[in-house]
C-alpha positions in Angstrom: 6.4 101.6 -5.6 6.5 102.2 -1.8 8.7 104.7 -0.2 12.0 103.5 1.2 12.3 102.7 4.8 13.1 105.6 7.1 15.9 105.7 9.5 13.5 105.2 12.4 12.0 102.2 10.7 15.5 100.7 10.1 16.2 101.1 13.8 13.1 99.2 14.6 14.0 96.5 12.0 17.4 96.2 13.8 15.9 95.8 17.2 13.4 93.1 16.1 15.7 90.2 15.2 17.8 91.0 18.4 14.6 90.3 20.4 14.0 87.2 18.3 10.8 88.8 16.8 9.4 87.2 13.6 9.7 89.3 10.4 5.9 89.4 10.3 5.7 90.9 13.8 8.2 93.6 12.8 6.3 94.3 9.6 3.0 94.6 11.5 4.5 97.1 13.9 5.8 99.2 11.1 2.7 98.9 8.9 4.8 97.5 6.1 4.7 94.3 4.1 6.6 91.3 5.5 8.5 91.0 2.2 9.8 94.6 2.6 11.2 93.9 6.0 12.7 90.5 5.1 14.2 92.0 2.0 15.7 94.8 4.0 17.3 92.4 6.5 18.5 90.1 3.7 20.1 92.9 1.7 21.8 94.6 4.6 22.8 91.9 7.0 26.5 91.1 7.2 25.7 87.4 6.9 22.4 85.9 5.6 22.0 83.5 8.5 23.2 85.7 11.3 19.9 85.9 13.1 19.1 82.2 12.7 22.5 81.1 14.2 22.2 83.7 17.0 25.3 85.7 15.8 24.4 89.3 16.7 27.8 90.6 15.6 26.9 89.6 12.0 23.3 90.7 12.1 21.5 93.7 10.6 22.9 97.2 11.4 20.6 100.1 10.9 23.3 102.8 10.4 25.1 100.7 7.8 21.9 99.8 6.1 21.0 103.6 5.8 24.4 104.4 4.2 24.2 101.5 1.8 20.7 102.4 0.8 21.7 106.0 0.1 24.3 104.6 -2.3 21.8 102.5 -4.1 19.4 105.3 -4.8 19.1 106.3 -8.4 20.8 109.4 -9.6 18.5 112.3 -9.9 17.9 113.2 -13.5 15.9 116.1 -15.0 12.4 115.3 -16.2 11.7 114.8 -19.9 10.0 118.2 -20.3 12.8 120.0 -18.5 15.2 119.0 -21.2 15.3 120.8 -24.5 14.0 118.8 -27.4 11.2 117.9 -29.7 8.9 116.6 -26.9 9.2 119.8 -24.9 8.6 122.0 -28.0 5.5 120.0 -29.0 4.0 120.1 -25.5 4.6 123.8 -25.1 3.1 124.5 -28.6 0.0 122.5 -27.9 -0.4 124.1 -24.4 -0.1 127.5 -26.0 -2.8 126.6 -28.6 -5.1 125.3 -25.9 -4.8 128.3 -23.6 -4.5 130.9 -26.3 -1.3 132.2 -24.9 1.9 132.9 -26.9 4.8 130.4 -26.5 7.2 131.2 -23.7 10.4 132.9 -24.7 12.7 130.5 -22.9 11.5 127.5 -24.9 14.0 126.2 -27.4 13.0 126.5 -31.0 13.6 123.4 -33.1 
């Protein structure tokens, strides 16, 4: 999965439709797939046909897109091995056997 668009890339995406640039031209400048750019514009425009009908007041806004995108990001969660449980215990036990070192003290005992 590709990284999300940066703030600078979103600014460039906002400028493109205002200059009547094609999505492919914007994508080429950013070095991104055309589908990424068009999806960004579609998800974050105030109206889906704002660019086509030359209504800039309803078009894509980079600042608003950044705020909305931040809200869509998944919640951070701890990794599977960071949580106590059977998987962590098994992995630590097998690593200790492989390296010949004793099990760490902070590992939970199940």
